[in-house]
N, C-alpha and C positions, 0 to 999 in steps of 0.2 A: 613580580616579571620586572627584572633587569632593566635598564634605563642603557641605551643602545650609545658607549661613549668609547672615544677612540682607546681609551684604557682596552675595556673589552672586547673591543676588534683588535686589538695587538697581542691578549690574552690569546683568543681562539683563532688568530690569523696561524698558518703556515708559509712558507719557513719564518722560524722567531725572527722578528726585527723588533726595531724601533721606527720604522716609517710607515706610514700605511700605503705609499706608493711602489712600495716592496714585496708586498702580502700575494702571494699568488692560488692559494687557496682558505678559505672561511668557511666556519660550519658555526649558524645561527639555529641550528634546530631546537625542537621541545624548551622555547623560551617562553611561550604563549605570546608571540609577539604580534599587535594588531598593526592595522595599516600604518597608523599615525610615527607608532614606535620608528619607521623606515625613515631615517634623517637623510636624505638624498642628499645634502652638502657634505654629510661627514663624508655617507658611502660613495659617494663619486670622487674622491680621490684615493680609491681603490682601481688606480691605471691600469693596474699589472695580471689584476688578479681574474685566475681562470676558471676557477671551479665555487661555487654559490652552496651551499646546503642551507636552504629557509624551511627543512620538513619540519612538520609537528606544530605547527603555529597554527594562528586564527584570521592568517590573511587570506583578501576577500578579491585584493589583484595587489600585484607590485605597482610603486610610485612611477607614475608617464616618465617624469626627468632622472633618467638613470644612468644615465653614459655608463655603460662598463663595455669598454670598447677591444679588448679580449678575454671577454668569457664565453667559455667553452662547454661548460657542463654546470646547471642547473637542476638544483633539484627541489622542489617545491609540492611533494606530495605529502599527501595528510594536513591540509589547510580546508578552509572554503572561497577555493577560488571562484568565483562566477563571471568571470571575462580572462577574453586571454590578448585580446589585442595591442597592449599594455609591452607585452612580450616583442613585440616588434622591434623596438628599440636594439635588442642585440642580436647584432644583424649575422655576429661571427658564433651562434649558439648552436654546436655540433650535438650534445644529448641533450633531453629535458625529462624529468622525472615529473611525471602528474597524478599519479594512486591516489587514490582512497581522496579525492575530491570531488564531493557527493554532486557539485550541480555542474561537470565537467562533459560536455556532450562528444558528439560524431563531429561533428560540425565545426565546434571547436578544433577537434584534432587537423580537419581538414583547412583552417583559415593557419593555423601555425606552420601545417605545412608551404603555406605558401608565403608566407608573410617573411621565413624562417630558412631563405635560402640554403644554407648549410646543415640544416637540422636533418639527422640520418638515424637518430634513436628517440624515440619518443615512448618513455613510461618501458621501458626495458627492452622497447619492439624495435628489431631494424626496419627502417621504413621507406630507405632512399628509392627503390620499386613504385612503393606508390605513392609517394613525394614527386617522382619527377613525374607519374601521368597528371597528377593535380596542379603543378606548375605549368607543363607544355602543353599536352595534348587535351585537357580539359578543357584548359583557358582557352586555347585555337578553336577549340570547338564552341566554346559559348559564346569568343569574340564575335563569331562565323555568326549565330545564330542570333544573337541583338545585333548587329549590321543588316542582317537579310531582314530583322523585324523593321529597323529606322527607314529601309530601300523600299520593302513594300506597301510601309501604312503610315510616316510619316515626311519622309522625303517631295512628297509631289504637296504634301498643304507645308511646306515654307516657303514663303513668298519670296521673290526674287531681291531685294532688297531687304530684309524685318532687322526690326526696329529690335533692339535689346530686349522691351519688354515683351515683345514678341515671341523672338527666343528663348525665354527663360519660360513663358509660358508651355509652350511648345516640348522645348526639353521634361518640364517637370510632369506634364503629361507621360512623358517616352518614359523616364524612368520608370513609372509608376507599371506604363504597359507592360516594358521589360521584365518589369520582376512579376509580375503573374502569368504572364505570358510565354515565357522561355524556362523551357524545364529541360532538364539532361540528369541523369542520372538516377540514382535509387529514390525514393521518399525521404528516406530517410537522414538525407542528406541537403531536404530543400531550405532548410534554415542558411548552410553554406552557400547552396545554389543562388537565393536570393541579395544574399550579400555581395558574393561576385558579379551576379550581372550590374547589381546596382551600381558596382563598382566600374565595372569593361563601360555601360551606358552613360556614367559621366564623362568616364575618358573619351568618348567617342563625341558628345556634346563640347566639351572642351576641343576638341582637335580642327571639330565642323565647322561648328558653330561659335566658339567660342567664348561660349557658356562656360564661366566658373561655377566649380560645387561649393555651395554654400557652407557646408561641414563635410567631414573627414566621414567616410561612408562606415568602416570599422566602427565608431563612434555610435550610428546613429546606429544601427543594427540591434546589436544585444540591447538599447534599452529599452525595443518596442514591449516586449511581455510585462512589463513593472508597471504598466497602465493599465488602468480596465478597459478602457474604451477600446484601444488596442486588440486588448483577448476578445471582445464581443466582437470587435468586427473581424478577426481571423477567424472566429469559430461558427462565427456563424456567413463564411465564404463559403462559393463553393468547391473553389480550390482546394478547402480540408477536408472536403469526405474521401473518402476512400476510393477510389475508381473502382470500375463494377468487375472487371478483370481481374482484383486484388484480394475481393471481399470473401473471398469463400474462407481462407485463415490467414490472420495477423501474421506477419512475419517480421523478421530481421529490417524488411525494406518498407513497411508499413506505417510507421510510424514518425513524426517530425521528431529531432530533438532527444531522440532516443539511447541511444547507446554510449558507453563512454570510453573514452583512449581506445589501443587499436591492436590491430597485429600487421604483420608484412606484407601480406595479400589483401588485394584491392576492397575484399570481400573483411572489412575491419572487423574482429572481435572483440569482445569482452574481456577484458582483464578483472581476475577476483576486486571487487569490492564492498563495503561495509554499508550494513546497511542503516539507514537512522532510526529506525524504530523502538529502538530499546538502546537505550543508554545504561541500565542497571541491569539487566535479565543476567548477566552472565560475569557478576562482579564476584561473586562466592560459587562460582560455575563447579570450581576446583572440588571444596567439602560439600556443597549441596546436591550435586551427579551424584556422588558418591555413595553418600548416605540414600538417594534417593532410589537407588539400587539400577542404575544405566549400566550397560555394558560396558567394560573397559573398552574393549575395542572401538566404539562408535564415538564416535566425538561428534559433538554437535556443532554448529557453525556458528563461531563469534561472527556475528554482527550490531555490536551497538560502536555508534557513535562517540566520539569525543565527549570526556562528561563534563565538559565547558559549556558546550552548546545550550539550547534554551529548557531542556527536557527539564522538570521538575520533580524528578523519580525519586523514592525514598532510595538514602544512600545506606549502604551495608558495608563500607570498609572496615571500619572500627569493629565493628559487633564481632561479639566474642565466635571462633569456630566453633563451639558447642552449643551454637543454638540451633541448626540444623536439626542436630540428633536430640537437642528435646523438643523440635516443634514434629520429630517421628514419631518418639515417644510417646508423646500426649495424641498425636493423630491415632497410631493403634490404638492405644486405650481405648478414644471415644469410637471407634471403629469396632472395639469387641465389646463394646454396652448396646451399639445400634444393633450388632448383630446376632447376639443374644436375644434380641425382642425379635426375631424373626425366622419360621421354618427355613431350614435348610434350600427349599424347592424356590425361594422368595428369594433368594440370593447369590451370586456367586464367590465360591469361596476363596479366600485370601493366597495368591501367590505369593510365594518366598521369594527373597531376592536370590538368595544361592542359586547355581545351576541345577546340582542335585535334587534340590526340592521342588523345582517348577513340576507345574502340571500339563498335561497334553499341551503342546500348542498348538496355535490356529494356522492356518496357513495364508501367509497373505498375500496379493495380486497386486503383479507389476502390472501398471497401465492397460487394464483392460479394455481395450478401444473395439467399439461393436464391430466396425470395418474388417479386425485383421485378426479377429478370432471365429473361432468355428461356430456355431450355432449350440452344439453342445455346451462347450464351454461357458458359453454365455448364462444359460438356464443349471447350469451344472453347479453349482456349487465343488468345491475341495473337499473329497471326502475326509480329511481331517476338521474339518470344519464341519461336516454333521453330525461329529460327536457332541457337539455343544446343543443341538437343533433339531434332534429325531422327535420328532412328537407325532399322534395320527391329526390334529389340527394343523400341524405344520406342512403337513404333506396334502391335508388338502385344499390348502390356502395357495400351492403351489400351483396347481394343475390348472388353474384360472389364467393366473398371469404367463403360463407358457400360452394358451391359446390365444387368448387375446391380442391383438394386434391394434399398435397405433391406441387413440382416444378409448374406442372400446373396453382394451384390455385392462387402459389404465382407469377406466371409472371401478372395474369390480374389486381394483385393485385399493382402489383408493375408500370403497366402501366396505371391503370384508370386514371390519371388526366393531360391533355396537358401541355405545357408548356407554362406559361402567357405570353399574349405579356403587354407591359411596362403601358395599362392602367389598367390590371388585380391586383388589389390589395392581397397580402397574408392574408390568415384567417386562423386559425388556433384556435380547437376546444378541450377541454380537453376530455380524451376518457375512460384511465384506472389512476385510482390511485393506484397501489401494495406494498404490507409490505409485500416483502418475503427475506428478509435479515435477518430474526427477531431472538434474541439468540431463542435457542430451538423451534423454532418456537411458543413463542409466541405471541397472538394479544397484548399485552400490553408491546412490545418492541418499544417503540419512542425513545430512545435512540441512537441508531446504527445508525452514521453516510456513508451516499454512497458519496464516493468518484468519481468514475473515469464509462463514460458508452460510448460505439461504436458501430456504426453499424457494422455487418457483409459483406465484399463484397459478391456481387453476380458474380455468374460465367453463363459468357454465354457460347452459344453453342459453341466456338470458344476454349473456356479454358480462358478467360479473366476475367476482370469484370468493366473495367472502363465504368462510364455513365448508367451503369445500378443499382436500386435500391433493396434494401433488406427491410423487416419491421421486421427482427431479430435483435436485438440489444442484446449486453453484459454487462453487471453491477456489481459494484462490491464494498463490503462495508463490515465491519464485518468481521464474519469468512468465508464469502462462495463468489462466483462467479454466477451467472445465466444468464441462454439464455433465454429471453422472446419474446415470439412473439407482435408485437405491437397492430395488427389487433384483435387478441383476449384474448387478455390478459392475456394468460397461461405460466408461465416457463416450458418450455419445457426441458431446461436441470438445475439440481443446484451441485457443487462442495463447498464442503463443507472442509474445515479444520482447527481443532480445535485447541486453541492457538494463530490462524493468525489475520491478518487484514491487509485485502487488498487493496490496495492505488491504483493500476494501472494498465491497460489493454491495448492488444494492438493486431490487426489484419495482417493477413498474409495470403496469400498465397501460398501454394505451390506443388511440385507433389509429388502424392504416387504412387512408384513402385508396382505394383501387382507381384505375384506369375510368370507368362509368362513373365515379362519382359517391359510389359505396364503402359504408368503414365496418370494418376488421378488427377486434378485439386481441392485440399479440401483444403476449408478455418481453418486454425490453428489460438490457441488464446492464446497469454502469460500472465500470472497474476502475479503480485509481492506485496510483502507489505513490512510489518513490520518486518519478522524473514529474510530479503533477499535473497530468495530461489525463483526462476520464476517457475513459473507449464505451463508446456505445454501440452494445451487439443485440442484434435479434436470435435468438439461439435456435428458434425452428427454422430460419431459413439459412443458419448455416452461415452467416456471414457477424461481422464487425462492420458496421454501414458510414462509423462515424467518429470524431475525437475533435477533445477541445482542450484547450490548455486551463485549466483553475488556475494555477499558482507557482510560481517558479523553485517552490518547494513544495515539500512530500504533501500527498493527499493523504489523510490519517482515518478519515470516516466518509460515508456518504449515507445521504437520506432523502429517500423520496416522499413526497406532499401523499396521503390518503385523499386530501380533499382535492388535488390540483393535481391532476398523474403527471403532469410534465414539469411539476417544478421540483427541482431537487437543490437539496445543501450538501454545501462540501464543507469539512473541516480541516483546516492545514497548517503543514509548521511553521508557518509564517503567524500563528495564535489567530486566523481569522474564520470565520464561516460566513460562507458566501451562499446565496439563493439566486439560482440560475432557474434558468425557462429554457427548457430543450424544444420548445417547441412540440408542432405535431407530424408525422408523418405523409409522405405520399406513397406513390407507387416507385420513386426513383430513390427515395430515400435521402430526398431536399430536407434539409433539417438547419432551425436558426436559430442561436444559442443568445442569449440575453443575460447581463447581470441586473437583477433586481432589488439585491438589498445587502451591505455587508456588515457583520457585526464584529463587533471587535472583543474577545474572550482573555487577554491578556498571558492567557496560559495555551499551550496546545491543547484542543478538543480531542478526543478520546472515540465519545459515543455521542450522540445526537436521536434524540426522539422527539413526537410530535407529541403533544398531550392530547391522547383520546378524544377528549372532553369539549377541546377549543382547537383543531388541527391548523387553524387559519389563525389564532391567535398567539397562542404559546409555544416553544421551542424548549425544551430543556437541553442542557450542553455539559455532558460532564467531560472535566477537565481534567489538567496534569494539578491544577493547582485550587479545584472544588467543583462542586456543579452548581452551575447558573441557568438562569432564566432570561432569555429573550422575550420581547415583545416582538413579531413578526408581523401586524398588521401593515398591508402594504396601502393602506387608505389614508396612512399618515406620509406626510412631506419628507418626513428625516429618513435618507435611505443608507444612511453609516449612524450607526447607534453601539452603544454599551448594551450590559444586563442592568438587567430590574433588579432581581435578587439576587443574593447567595446561599444557597442552604446549608446550614448547620448541621451537622451531626455528632450525635453524642460521642464516637470516637476520637474526636477532635478534643477533647479536653484528657484525653490520654498524650497529647504531642508533646515531642522529647526534641534536642537537636536533633538526635540521627534519623527519626521518627516522627512525618508530620501528619499522615492518615489524611491528607486532602486529594492524592493522585484519585482520580475517580476510574475506576477500570471494567466495573460494568453497570447497565441501566438499562432496565427494561418496563413496561407495563404489564402488570398481570389482569389490570380489569380498566376500567375507565378511572378509576381510583385508587386503587393499589399501583405503586412503584417497589421494583426490586432493584437494588444499586448495591454497590459493595465498592468500597476503597481498599486501594493494596497493603497488603499485612495487616488486615482489620483482621482476620480470622475469624470472620462469621458474616450473614447477608443479612443487609434489613429491609423488613416491610414496612412501607411508609402511608401514610393519607396524604391522597396530593389533594384533598377539596379540606381538612383539618387543618392540616398546615397554612394554608393557604387565607380561611379563617382565624391564624392565629395573628395573620400577619400586623407587626405595627408599625408606627413610620418610619424602621430603621429598615435600611437595603439589606440586613441581614436576619435569618428566618430560621426559629428553629423547629426542624421536622418531628412530627409527631409518627413516634416509632408505633405499629401492631405488633410487631414479632420481630425478634431475632434469631438468626436459625445457625446454628454450628457448622462451620467449615476449617479448611485445612488451614492451620497455623503458617503456612508458606511465607515465605519472604521475596519470593516472585511477582513482580507485577506481571500487568496485563493479560490476566487472564481472566475471559471474559463468559458470563453466563447469560443463558437462554429462562426463555418462560415461555409454557404452553397454557392459554389462556383459558383455552377449552376445556382443561381436563384439573385447572388449578395444580401446575406442573410446575416446580423452577427443576433445573439441572445446573450444576456446575463442576468440570473437571478441577482437578488440583494438577501438583506438578509430578506427579508420582504416575499419571495416566487415568489417574481411577476417577468416576462419577459419581457426584454425591445428587442425589435425588430427593426431592421434598415434595411430595405432598401436603398440599398446605389448606385442604377444603375446609375440615374442620378446623383449625385456627381462623380462616378466615371467616366462619359461620360462627364461633363462637363471640368475635366482632371486637372483644373485648382485650384490652391492650394487655399483653401478659410481660412479667417482666423474665421468665424464665428462659434459657439457651435453647432453644428447640433443635434435637437431632436430627441429621436425615434420615430420612425412613426407610433407603436403601441406599449404600453406596457400592456400585457397577465397578468391580475390579478389573484391572486392566490381564483381558485375557493371554498375554504373551502370546502374539501373532508368530509363526516361525518362517524365514525368509529361506528358501532353501541355498544353499552354502553359506550363508551367514550364521543360523542358526536361531534360536529362540530371541526376540527382543524385546529390550527390556523397558520398563514405562516411561515416559518421558514427560514434561510439558504439556496439559491438553489447554491449546491459547485459545480456542473457539468451541461454542455448541450450537447448534440448532437443530428444533424439531419441526415438523409437517403437523400444520394443526389440529390436526384428528389423532396427534402422538402417533402415529403409525411406524414413523422413521424417526430412530436420531442419529446424527453424525457428528463427531467429532477429531476436530482437527490439532495436529501434535505436531512440537519443537522435531521429527523424526523424518517431516514425510510420510508421515500415514494417516489417511483419512478411513477414520473407524466408522463405518454405518451398523446400527443396532437396528432391532426391528423388535414390536411389539410379537409379546406369545399368546 
């Protein structure tokens, strides 16, 4: 990173000159600059500067004391800006670029329109009309409402000759009341509205009472979300609940601080953004995708954030171009070995990647929402799909699903297949391929990445959920969360937040108190992502009843406690794991969120699992820099804690400068004692004993895991491919970079009990069925980011990088 010197400024300035005062254009882009590198004393000499480019750096803000009186155009794209009020010093600014600043929101855009009176273009969009509305029409209306509140509720309370102390007390109360009571515009602009209302209220107090503001309203507002206490207060406030009139579906106006950047219309739309989810997923995409058989006409969305951010993913830039080919060859040979041990009826034949040898494709469905499709279309799959699953048993099973309605129909579906004996192999057949997370419902969207899926817990007659299967699965990716019926392939509910990118979700069972005081068990879904806001959804009532901010950074993972239904763990990109109590529910969906515990993870947490044998005591966290154990007992007074143990795996001994193998991108329990985990680029999956590992613990903070078995898996270099387990069937599934599903029936291995050093091959590899999209032809396989199975293994759902959710059903 070069030092900002007078010489550097003269070299990068235009026109060429020996004096800084004569430079009109300056390019400081892509220098990895941080805030401290910007020397205000030196830059202040650029009195004639009209255009400044600081894009592609690491700036979180610009210096507050940087008067550039002639500045007309400023490019701050691709930085890490978190607040914009420091830009108010550039009063002559006409054009401003803020693309790819992850933490910029629509409220920040409105603040800039107000603070910069001559701004006419923002992030490439003409905003003159919207800006004039913000500066004049909206400001006048807010002033009228603030004045009305003062005259209605506070003017009469003012003594005839108030003392300074009385005026300050009343003024403070008035400002607080104005922030909470004065509403205007969309709820997505609530942060801007509060910021502007506070400013107007203080101006009113200054003119009428002579009460001066103690601090700049611009400086105070943006710092609120940094405090944990402020987060808890905001989350629990009644104003934070979604109004009843807007509960039916989350829209672009239903979540504060969500959308980023803008368009010329009053309804500001989001510009293209990159996701912080993966910084290395596509570093080798040009070679890896070609050799994985991706269609040349389908381009994956590049969503990596800058590699200089805190993600410690395995680096692949310097590795040989030959490695993907070697991986593919090795994988192909291993699959031939596996398939030679199986009968043709128990496996799906390998699809060649050349178009001439593709087998008959399966039809793909585009967002088959129940309300939008005729009943026949819901119950009858596409004819091309029938060719893969015609069997007498399937036709017999299909009838009850058609006849049953509501809970009764689901009960029949959930209990169709009896628990298998050890001799019965598990066979899965493809059922549906859904494209329900598309941007603007476009059938051409094959770039939205799908990240997480989980089956809804079933409620039995006694109010419990254990041991009962469900055919309803929640999926998330892009701007939406979908609730899907696996049998019919219909989308029961879809929740959309413009500008969001959902990364994770989790289910819990809660008690809903009715007006007469009785309680009903309901399922609640939590979902979160890039904006750091957790959405709380009641799918059966088709509403999103609330939200709270977990962090100013992205939320990477969510986990509910099985021991305490209202306890929710959030893992965030600020390297923290926070335990929240989201409280209970009443008939009006009032809730209050409180923060109970903060765990320091030292790297970004990717997966959280509570230890089944002690869910109130221990939490396992798979992070980008290893697997950690935390003590989560609330009986202890320490509310901010570090990890107790770090688990060491055999693959760590293979660490090189390029490959550290410490990124834990898969973590699950197969039983109370058996843990299943995987490191990125490991090429295998570990089964290890929780109890034996703890028993071997010494005084050291690090402990070697007791490996029970190692399962052979793909040698792909792509990280963030998650596995899933079905404890009731001793079944493990993990997708790969080609769309295939590696399945393992490990019951015999577990019964043997003894540790084996031999790599265990997969029981079966479910090949990507090559679905066909009308107008696009066959869709080649791509990375399977996440998989999920219901407890009885009736259905298996796989989410891909190409906006396709694949549903498999047990044959």
